[in-house]
N, CA, C and O of each residue as an XYZ file, in Angstrom:
556
protein
N      33.379     63.992    142.154
C      33.782     63.804    140.767
C      35.255     63.437    140.726
O      36.068     64.040    141.426
N      35.596     62.462    139.919
C      36.984     62.047    139.762
C      37.412     62.286    138.314
O      36.796     61.780    137.376
N      38.463     63.057    138.157
C      38.944     63.425    136.825
C      40.422     63.102    136.713
O      41.201     63.376    137.625
N      40.802     62.512    135.575
C      42.200     62.212    135.288
C      42.593     62.839    133.964
O      41.799     62.872    133.024
N      43.816     63.334    133.892
C      44.440     63.662    132.611
C      45.124     62.381    132.169
O      45.895     61.798    132.932
N      44.854     61.933    130.948
C      45.314     60.619    130.491
C      46.053     60.723    129.175
O      45.700     61.527    128.312
N      47.086     59.899    129.027
C      47.751     59.723    127.736
C      48.170     58.269    127.628
O      48.601     57.662    128.609
N      48.042     57.714    126.432
C      48.490     56.350    126.181
C      49.400     56.342    124.959
O      49.328     57.223    124.102
N      50.243     55.343    124.901
C      51.006     55.034    123.689
C      50.677     53.597    123.339
O      50.576     52.744    124.221
N      50.508     53.324    122.050
C      50.100     51.997    121.607
C      51.157     51.369    120.706
O      52.021     52.056    120.162
N      51.067     50.046    120.561
C      52.070     49.321    119.772
C      51.913     49.578    118.272
O      52.844     49.346    117.501
N      50.760     50.049    117.868
C      50.448     50.339    116.473
C      49.234     51.273    116.482
O      48.632     51.495    117.532
N      48.879     51.810    115.342
C      47.697     52.660    115.271
C      46.486     51.845    115.722
O      46.229     50.769    115.184
N      45.751     52.348    116.695
C      44.607     51.649    117.286
C      44.992     50.303    117.888
O      44.195     49.365    117.901
N      46.218     50.222    118.384
C      46.745     48.966    118.898
C      46.626     48.812    120.402
O      45.875     49.518    121.075
N      47.406     47.849    120.903
C      47.434     47.579    122.339
C      48.177     48.702    123.065
O      49.184     49.195    122.556
N      47.707     49.111    124.230
C      48.436     50.139    124.986
C      49.720     49.557    125.578
O      49.694     48.516    126.235
N      50.838     50.238    125.338
C      52.108     49.800    125.907
C      52.650     50.814    126.921
O      53.596     50.517    127.650
N      52.059     51.992    126.966
C      52.321     52.938    128.044
C      51.005     53.621    128.384
O      50.279     54.090    127.507
N      50.721     53.665    129.675
C      49.532     54.358    130.166
C      49.995     55.304    131.262
O      50.679     54.904    132.205
N      49.611     56.564    131.121
C      49.986     57.572    132.115
C      48.767     58.420    132.439
O      48.015     58.821    131.551
N      48.586     58.685    133.723
C      47.512     59.590    134.110
C      47.895     60.378    135.352
O      48.758     59.981    136.135
N      47.219     61.510    135.499
C      47.400     62.368    136.667
C      46.025     62.799    137.159
O      45.258     63.391    136.399
N      45.700     62.513    138.413
C      44.443     63.010    138.965
C      44.467     64.538    139.024
O      45.493     65.144    139.331
N      43.335     65.139    138.731
C      43.287     66.600    138.751
C      41.927     67.074    139.235
O      40.950     66.326    139.272
N      41.907     68.340    139.601
C      40.660     68.988    140.001
C      40.755     70.453    139.602
O      41.833     70.965    139.301
N      39.629     71.102    139.608
C      39.585     72.538    139.334
C      39.177     73.242    140.619
O      38.087     73.019    141.147
N      40.065     74.091    141.111
C      39.820     74.810    142.357
C      39.918     76.305    142.085
O      40.984     76.817    141.742
N      38.803     76.991    142.241
C      38.712     78.432    141.982
C      39.205     78.771    140.570
O      39.900     79.764    140.357
N      38.823     77.913    139.609
C      39.165     78.144    138.214
C      40.576     77.759    137.822
O      41.005     78.045    136.704
N      41.307     77.114    138.722
C      42.695     76.730    138.450
C      42.793     75.204    138.423
O      42.246     74.529    139.295
N      43.486     74.668    137.428
C      43.722     73.231    137.341
C      44.777     72.839    138.365
O      45.880     73.386    138.366
N      44.443     71.897    139.234
C      45.355     71.419    140.270
C      45.636     69.943    140.011
O      44.710     69.140    139.894
N      46.922     69.590    139.920
C      47.344     68.208    139.688
C      47.726     67.578    141.021
O      48.476     68.166    141.800
N      47.210     66.383    141.278
C      47.592     65.620    142.465
C      48.856     64.830    142.127
O      48.775     63.715    141.612
N      50.019     65.407    142.416
C      51.303     64.795    142.054
C      51.480     63.409    142.670
O      52.102     62.536    142.064
N      50.943     63.203    143.861
C      51.080     61.912    144.526
C      50.312     60.791    143.851
O      50.590     59.617    144.095
N      49.357     61.132    143.012
C      48.553     60.125    142.338
C      48.951     59.858    140.900
O      48.256     59.134    140.188
N      50.069     60.437    140.464
C      50.503     60.262    139.069
C      50.891     58.803    138.831
O      51.577     58.187    139.647
N      50.441     58.265    137.699
C      50.717     56.884    137.292
C      51.322     56.927    135.903
O      50.800     57.612    135.023
N      52.418     56.206    135.689
C      53.048     56.128    134.363
C      53.790     54.809    134.277
O      54.852     54.648    134.880
N      53.236     53.862    133.528
C      53.814     52.520    133.453
C      53.821     51.998    132.021
O      52.961     52.335    131.207
N      54.824     51.161    131.743
C      54.895     50.414    130.494
C      54.190     49.077    130.677
O      54.108     48.543    131.784
N      53.676     48.543    129.555
C      53.027     47.236    129.540
C      53.472     46.468    128.299
O      53.731     47.060    127.251
N      53.559     45.160    128.425
C      53.877     44.317    127.273
C      52.594     44.031    126.494
O      51.483     44.232    126.986
N      52.785     43.554    125.258
C      51.636     43.196    124.426
C      52.028     42.023    123.537
O      53.216     41.730    123.399
N      51.052     41.345    122.930
C      51.343     40.123    122.181
C      51.882     40.329    120.765
O      52.154     39.350    120.070
N      52.041     41.560    120.327
C      52.535     41.825    118.977
C      53.725     42.772    119.037
O      53.847     43.549    119.984
N      54.610     42.718    118.035
C      55.751     43.642    118.012
C      55.302     45.090    117.819
O      54.249     45.354    117.238
N      56.107     46.011    118.308
C      55.837     47.437    118.129
C      56.063     47.796    116.662
O      57.123     47.507    116.105
N      55.078     48.420    116.044
C      55.167     48.819    114.637
C      56.152     49.976    114.482
O      56.315     50.793    115.388
N      56.799     50.033    113.330
C      57.806     51.054    113.062
C      57.233     52.468    113.180
O      57.884     53.349    113.742
N      56.035     52.694    112.665
C      55.422     54.022    112.758
C      55.165     54.430    114.199
O      55.347     55.591    114.562
N      54.742     53.474    115.019
C      54.518     53.762    116.440
C      55.843     54.039    117.138
O      55.945     54.968    117.938
N      56.851     53.239    116.837
C      58.184     53.440    117.416
C      58.711     54.834    117.094
O      59.282     55.498    117.959
N      58.523     55.274    115.865
C      58.989     56.603    115.453
C      58.228     57.717    116.170
O      58.741     58.828    116.310
N      57.026     57.431    116.617
C      56.218     58.426    117.325
C      56.586     58.518    118.800
O      56.826     59.609    119.317
N      56.633     57.368    119.483
C      56.817     57.403    120.944
C      58.179     56.921    121.424
O      58.511     57.116    122.594
N      58.969     56.305    120.573
C      60.338     55.877    120.900
C      60.387     54.826    122.006
O      61.395     54.721    122.704
N      59.333     54.056    122.177
C      59.331     52.956    123.138
C      59.828     51.711    122.416
O      59.262     51.306    121.400
N      60.885     51.109    122.944
C      61.508     49.944    122.329
C      60.935     48.648    122.898
O      60.359     48.637    123.986
N      61.098     47.563    122.152
C      60.693     46.237    122.640
C      61.353     45.930    123.978
O      60.729     45.344    124.862
N      62.619     46.326    124.127
C      63.331     46.063    125.382
C      62.723     46.832    126.556
O      62.850     46.404    127.703
N      62.072     47.951    126.286
C      61.428     48.729    127.353
C      60.231     47.996    127.956
O      59.917     48.167    129.134
N      59.566     47.181    127.137
C      58.330     46.540    127.597
C      58.470     45.034    127.804
O      57.519     44.386    128.241
N      59.637     44.465    127.498
C      59.819     43.010    127.488
C      59.453     42.338    128.812
O      58.798     41.296    128.801
N      59.845     42.885    129.912
C      59.607     42.263    131.220
C      58.449     42.909    131.985
O      58.288     42.674    133.183
N      57.665     43.701    131.313
C      56.572     44.422    131.972
C      55.306     43.563    132.018
O      55.169     42.613    131.247
N      54.383     43.898    132.921
C      53.110     43.165    132.963
C      52.349     43.327    131.647
O      52.529     44.309    130.928
N      51.512     42.363    131.351
C      50.701     42.423    130.141
C      49.725     43.595    130.210
O      49.227     43.945    131.281
N      49.462     44.192    129.055
C      48.543     45.336    128.966
C      47.202     45.030    129.617
O      46.584     45.918    130.204
N      46.742     43.776    129.520
C      45.401     43.446    130.005
C      45.309     43.330    131.525
O      44.241     43.042    132.065
N      46.434     43.555    132.217
C      46.397     43.592    133.683
C      46.018     44.977    134.204
O      45.686     45.127    135.380
N      46.066     45.987    133.340
C      45.778     47.357    133.770
C      44.285     47.554    134.008
O      43.454     47.099    133.222
N      43.958     48.231    135.092
C      42.581     48.637    135.388
C      42.591     50.094    135.829
O      43.461     50.517    136.592
N      41.627     50.851    135.348
C      41.483     52.243    135.769
C      41.062     52.285    137.232
O      40.411     51.360    137.717
N      41.430     53.351    137.939
C      40.963     53.498    139.322
C      39.433     53.566    139.372
O      38.788     54.009    138.422
N      38.877     53.125    140.477
C      37.422     53.178    140.667
C      36.942     54.627    140.702
O      37.632     55.506    141.219
N      35.776     54.863    140.157
C      35.113     56.150    140.309
C      35.521     57.238    139.334
O      35.122     58.391    139.499
N      36.307     56.897    138.319
C      36.704     57.920    137.343
C      35.484     58.294    136.506
O      34.839     57.435    135.904
N      35.181     59.582    136.479
C      34.030     60.065    135.717
C      34.435     60.764    134.427
O      33.724     60.693    133.425
N      35.597     61.451    134.455
C      36.046     62.229    133.303
C      37.508     61.930    133.010
O      38.319     61.778    133.924
N      37.835     61.846    131.721
C      39.223     61.772    131.266
C      39.478     62.964    130.358
O      38.680     63.268    129.471
N      40.595     63.631    130.589
C      41.006     64.775    129.780
C      42.231     64.358    128.980
O      43.165     63.776    129.531
N      42.232     64.652    127.683
C      43.399     64.337    126.871
C      43.265     64.871    125.459
O      42.187     65.277    125.025
N      44.378     64.860    124.758
C      44.452     65.333    123.377
C      44.038     64.173    122.478
O      44.750     63.173    122.387
N      42.900     64.300    121.819
C      42.283     63.208    121.055
C      41.917     62.070    122.013
O      42.265     60.912    121.780
N      41.224     62.412    123.072
C      40.958     61.502    124.190
C      40.198     60.246    123.780
O      40.347     59.211    124.429
N      39.394     60.301    122.728
C      38.672     59.098    122.304
C      39.640     57.972    121.945
O      39.344     56.802    122.189
N      40.790     58.315    121.370
C      41.812     57.314    121.047
C      42.300     56.638    122.329
O      42.425     55.415    122.381
N      42.572     57.433    123.353
C      43.080     56.897    124.613
C      42.024     56.052    125.324
O      42.348     55.023    125.916
N      40.779     56.479    125.268
C      39.700     55.698    125.886
C      39.605     54.332    125.214
O      39.447     53.319    125.896
N      39.697     54.293    123.895
C      39.653     53.007    123.178
C      40.842     52.132    123.547
O      40.709     50.911    123.634
N      42.007     52.744    123.763
C      43.187     51.975    124.178
C      42.957     51.362    125.558
O      43.274     50.192    125.776
N      42.412     52.135    126.483
C      42.120     51.620    127.829
C      41.074     50.511    127.758
O      41.144     49.546    128.520
N      40.119     50.636    126.862
C      39.080     49.612    126.732
C      39.632     48.293    126.204
O      38.968     47.266    126.339
N      40.813     48.284    125.614
C      41.457     47.019    125.244
C      41.888     46.266    126.504
O      41.977     45.038    126.491
N      42.154     46.993    127.584
C      42.511     46.396    128.873
C      41.268     46.066    129.692
O      41.219     45.059    130.398
N      40.296     46.910    129.587
C      39.110     46.875    130.440
C      37.885     47.175    129.566
O      37.399     48.306    129.551
N      37.386     46.167    128.839
C      36.333     46.394    127.844
C      35.064     47.058    128.371
O      34.372     47.735    127.610
N      34.743     46.884    129.639
C      33.512     47.456    130.181
C      33.695     48.873    130.724
O      32.765     49.434    131.304
N      34.876     49.458    130.547
C      35.158     50.793    131.072
C      34.420     51.848    130.254
O      34.546     51.897    129.030
N      33.652     52.687    130.936
C      32.976     53.813    130.289
C      33.279     55.084    131.074
O      33.434     55.049    132.294
N      33.362     56.199    130.365
C      33.755     57.464    130.968
C      33.356     58.590    130.026
O      33.102     58.359    128.843
N      33.302     59.790    130.546
C      33.086     60.974    129.708
C      34.447     61.562    129.362
O      35.285     61.761    130.241
N      34.662     61.838    128.091
C      35.933     62.393    127.643
C      35.863     63.898    127.441
O      34.853     64.429    126.978
N      36.941     64.575    127.792
C      37.104     66.004    127.514
C      38.316     66.108    126.601
O      39.447     65.872    127.025
N      38.070     66.464    125.341
C      39.113     66.418    124.312
C      39.797     67.773    124.146
O      39.181     68.735    123.688
N      41.069     67.841    124.521
C      41.813     69.093    124.364
C      42.088     69.403    122.894
O      42.249     70.570    122.537
N      42.144     68.390    122.041
C      42.322     68.638    120.609
C      41.116     69.399    120.057
O      41.279     70.378    119.329
N      39.921     68.956    120.399
C      38.706     69.650    119.944
C      38.648     71.072    120.488
O      38.263     71.997    119.774
N      39.027     71.246    121.744
C      39.024     72.587    122.339
C      40.024     73.498    121.641
O      39.720     74.660    121.372
N      41.215     72.981    121.344
C      42.234     73.783    120.647
C      41.763     74.191    119.257
O      41.976     75.328    118.836
N      41.130     73.275    118.548
C      40.617     73.601    117.209
C      39.549     74.688    117.270
O      39.445     75.518    116.367
N      38.759     74.676    118.336
C      37.707     75.677    118.483
C      38.297     77.044    118.858
O      37.898     78.065    118.298
N      39.234     77.063    119.792
C      39.774     78.323    120.312
C      40.803     78.943    119.369
O      40.824     80.162    119.194
N      41.656     78.117    118.761
C      42.729     78.611    117.889
C      42.663     77.922    116.523
O      43.550     77.134    116.196
N      41.637     78.201    115.724
C      41.474     77.486    114.454
C      42.624     77.707    113.476
O      42.850     76.873    112.599
N      43.348     78.807    113.608
C      44.416     79.134    112.659
C      45.756     78.476    113.004
O      46.684     78.532    112.198
N      45.878     77.861    114.166
C      47.154     77.288    114.605
C      47.235     75.797    114.307
O      46.208     75.144    114.123
N      48.455     75.252    114.256
C      48.588     73.792    114.227
C      48.102     73.233    115.569
O      48.249     73.893    116.597
N      47.543     72.057    115.571
C      46.885     71.552    116.772
C      47.562     70.354    117.408
O      46.956     69.679    118.240
N      48.800     70.074    117.038
C      49.505     69.001    117.732
C      49.685     69.409    119.185
O      49.677     70.596    119.511
N      49.844     68.436    120.039
C      50.027     68.733    121.454
C      51.283     69.572    121.679
O      51.279     70.488    122.500
N      52.349     69.263    120.955
C      53.595     70.034    121.094
C      53.406     71.482    120.664
O      53.878     72.394    121.344
N      52.730     71.703    119.556
C      52.499     73.072    119.081
C      51.654     73.857    120.081
O      51.927     75.028    120.348
N      50.639     73.217    120.625
C      49.781     73.891    121.604
C      50.556     74.223    122.876
O      50.362     75.283    123.471
N      51.424     73.321    123.284
C      52.236     73.544    124.484
C      53.107     74.784    124.311
O      53.164     75.640    125.194
N      53.781     74.876    123.170
C      54.599     76.067    122.907
C      53.741     77.332    122.845
O      54.165     78.397    123.295
N      52.546     77.213    122.294
C      51.681     78.388    122.158
C      51.244     78.946    123.516
O      51.197     80.163    123.697
N      50.931     78.081    124.453
C      50.405     78.559    125.738
C      51.489     78.838    126.775
O      51.216     79.477    127.791
N      52.707     78.373    126.537
C      53.794     78.590    127.501
C      54.404     79.976    127.327
O      54.650     80.414    126.204
N      54.642     80.653    128.423
C      55.336     81.941    128.394
C      56.845     81.754    128.253
O      57.520     82.565    127.620
N      57.366     80.688    128.841
C      58.808     80.427    128.853
C      59.122     79.318    127.839
O      58.986     78.133    128.146
N      59.542     79.713    126.632
C      59.807     78.727    125.577
C      61.009     77.855    125.906
O      61.058     76.697    125.491
N      61.971     78.383    126.638
C      63.115     77.565    127.069
C      62.630     76.435    127.974
O      63.048     75.287    127.825
N      61.765     76.761    128.893
C      61.208     75.749    129.788
C      60.360     74.750    128.999
O      60.402     73.550    129.268
N      59.602     75.238    128.039
C      58.752     74.366    127.227
C      59.574     73.364    126.431
O      59.158     72.224    126.225
N      60.754     73.809    125.983
C      61.611     72.927    125.192
C      62.107     71.805    126.060
O      62.849     70.943    125.591
């Protein structure tokens, strides 16, 4: 089984992916293990300008992606069966803009957080602070 933790940033809501990051992971004796050597985090260019709302969210500038490869050059590694992420369906759709035939099973941390902690805010940042023991480190 091949599992990646995935996050994307797009040029606009439901737009082209301009940053794709993933980390291979496995579960060993109930513990999440990240393969640090397999971490991928790259910027990509796209055919449209970055929307102001997207810029305010991820802070990726046009100059950051100007000389980068086109988004459609990205391909997921072979054999990926599961993707883990916060609102992972959004990220899967972003990857499918690069690779339309890509299919995978998603594990959504947003859905899990809503189920486990219904009374808390469910943004990724809020969840990170909630589960971290060291708030200074989390900051």
